[in-house]
Structures are given as structure tokens and as C-alpha cells.
N, C-alpha and C positions, 0 to 999 in steps of 0.2 A: 313531365317536369314536376319535381317534388319541391314543396315548400318546407323550409326548416322552421321550426317553432322554437323560440327561445323562451325559457321560463326563468324569471329572475327569482333568486332565493337569497337568504342571508340578510346581512345588515342593509344592503342597498334596497331590497324589497321592503324592509320595515321602514326605512326612511321615506320612501315614496308613499307608502300606505299612511304613515303618520301625517304627511303634508296634505293628504286628501280629506282629512277630518275637518269639518267646519270649525272656524276659529271660535265661534260662540259656544261650542260644546265644551271647550277646555275650561278647567277651573284653575284659578290662580292660587299659588301657594304664597302666603304672605310671610314676611320676615320682620321681626321687631328690630328697630334701629334706635340706638341711643347716640345723639349728637355729641360733639366735642364737649368735654367737661360736664356731661350730663345735662346740658341746657335744655334739651328737648328729646322727646320720644315720638316715634313715628312708625307706621307700618308701610312697608314697600313690598311690591311683588318680588319674589326671588328672581334673580337675574338682572336687577337694576344696575345701573352704572353709577359709580361715585367719582367725582372730580374734585380735587383740592387745588386751588390756585392761590399761592401766596403773592403778596405785592407790598409795595412800600406803604400804601394807605390802609392795608389790612389784608384779610384773606377771605376767599369765597369757597364754600363747600356746596356741592350740588349733587343731588340724588335724582336720577332720571330713569323712567321706565316707559317703554312704548307698548301699549295694550294692543291686542290683536285687531281691534277695530279702528286703529290709527289714532287713538287718543294717547297723548303723552302726559304723564304725571311727573311733576318735578317739585322738589323742595330746594330753594336757594337760601343759603344762610350766609350773609355778608357780615364779617366781624371787622369793625374798624380797628386801626392800630392802637387807639386809645379810647376808652369808654366815653360816651357823650351823654349829656342830660337829655331825658325824654320829656317833651312838653306834656302838660296836663290840660284837661278841660277843653276849651275852644281852640287853644293852640295845638293840642294833639289832633283834633279834627282837621285843622288846617294842614298840619304836617302830613297826615295820612292822605288828604286830598292831593297834596303836591306829589307825594310818592306815587299815588295812582296815576297822576298826569304823566310822570316820568315813565312809568311802566307802559302806559298806553302808547307812547311814542315807539315802543318796540314792535307794535303791530300797526303799521301804516294803513290808513283807510278804514280802520275799525271805529265803531261807535259804541258808546256806553249804553247798554240795555238795562242794567240793574246796578245798584250800588247801595250799600248799607253798612252801618256800624255793626261789628260783631264782638263777642267776648269769648275768649277761650281761657279758662282758668283765670289767672289774675290779670291777663292782658286784654286790652281793648285794641281792636284792629279794624280793618276795612275789607269788605268783600265786594267784588264787582264782577260783572259779566260784560265782555266785549263781543260784538258781532263783527266779524271780518268779512272780507270779500268771499263770495261763494257761500259755502255751507260751514265756514270755519267759525268756531266760537272759542273764547278764552274765559275761563273762570279762575279768579285769583283772590287770594287773601294776603294781606300785608299786616305785619306786626312790627312795631318799633320798640326796642328795649335799649337800656344803656350799653349792653354787651354786643348787640347784633340787630340787624334788620332781617326779617324772615319773609319769604315769599313762597306761598303754596300755590301751585299752578296746575291746571288741567286744560289742555287745548286739543282741539280736533273737530270732527264733524258734530253738528248740533245734536244728533241722536245719541252720540256717545257720551257727551258731557253730563247727561242726566242718569247715567248708568249706576247700578248699585256699587260697582267697583270704584267709581269716582267718589261716590258718597262715603264709602268706607275709608278711602284714602284721606279725604278731608276731615272726617270725624276722628281719625286716629291720632292727630297731632296733639301732644300734651307738652306743656312747658314745665321745667324744673325736675 
């Protein structure tokens, strides 16, 4: 009895070989993004997904990318139909706390681990970290402006949230 041996060549063999490389060995190619009307600039990994959802109350833009280690990076930009006044001082702190509370409801069962005021360029915002069920963590930044509400989010396993890629994503956001 003879056994036949099959040898795979061509594109199929390359595709299988490429999937056997550990995900951590891959390097991300970053792409510079300019938001609508030049309101913000951001770096996203190539291959991100963009979603634009118009509505009666305004429009939402979302840029999302899933990293190999199951960490999702996302910028959500909600533009209300008409500009609104942004509070200052203690009222801004209260508004950011309320926005954080609203976002926290998106992750049921999570608890706030860290929270602090942040400044990016001319804007004051709020950064917080939520610990969810299992090993899930959410790191988010919120900014309120007259033209839009911005949310910068990284979510995934605890080990991935502190990665250099997440740090680069968060550091890349610039306004104006």
C-alpha cells in the first residue's frame, strides 16, 4: 500500500504560513486620520473600520480597529445637530462625571478603577479605567466641545490595555 503525499504550494500555502506567525511578532502600520472639518487628528492602525451614522439629533463618526491581542481601539465623535455651550470650571467637571456615568452603563458589572482630569491641547477632559467581569478592562477619555463630544476608547484583556500600541493610540489624538 502506497501513501500519497500532498504538498501545498502557491497562495494557499502562503496564507497558511502567514497565519502560523504569532500575532505579537506583527508590526502595525499606522495611518494619519483627519476628522470632519479638520476638528481632530488621530493615528489608527491600517485596516480600521469607519462608520458614519447620521440622525435627527446629529451624527456619529466611529473609527474602530481590533488589535491581534483582542484589544479594540475606537474613537467616537458625536456631533449634535446644533452647537451647544460647554460648561467651565466646576460645571465642566460635573458634566464630564455625568458623561462618564453614562458611558459606564455601556459596560454592565464594571467598576471604576481610576479616574482623573486630563488636558489635550486646549481641551480639558476626563480619563477613566473600568474593570469588567473576567479579565476585561476599558480605558476611556472624554472631551466635550461646542461642536462635538469625543470618546477615545481601548477595551480588552488587562494585559493588552497597557501595551505600547494603546499608548500610541491615546497619545496621537490632537484637536484643531
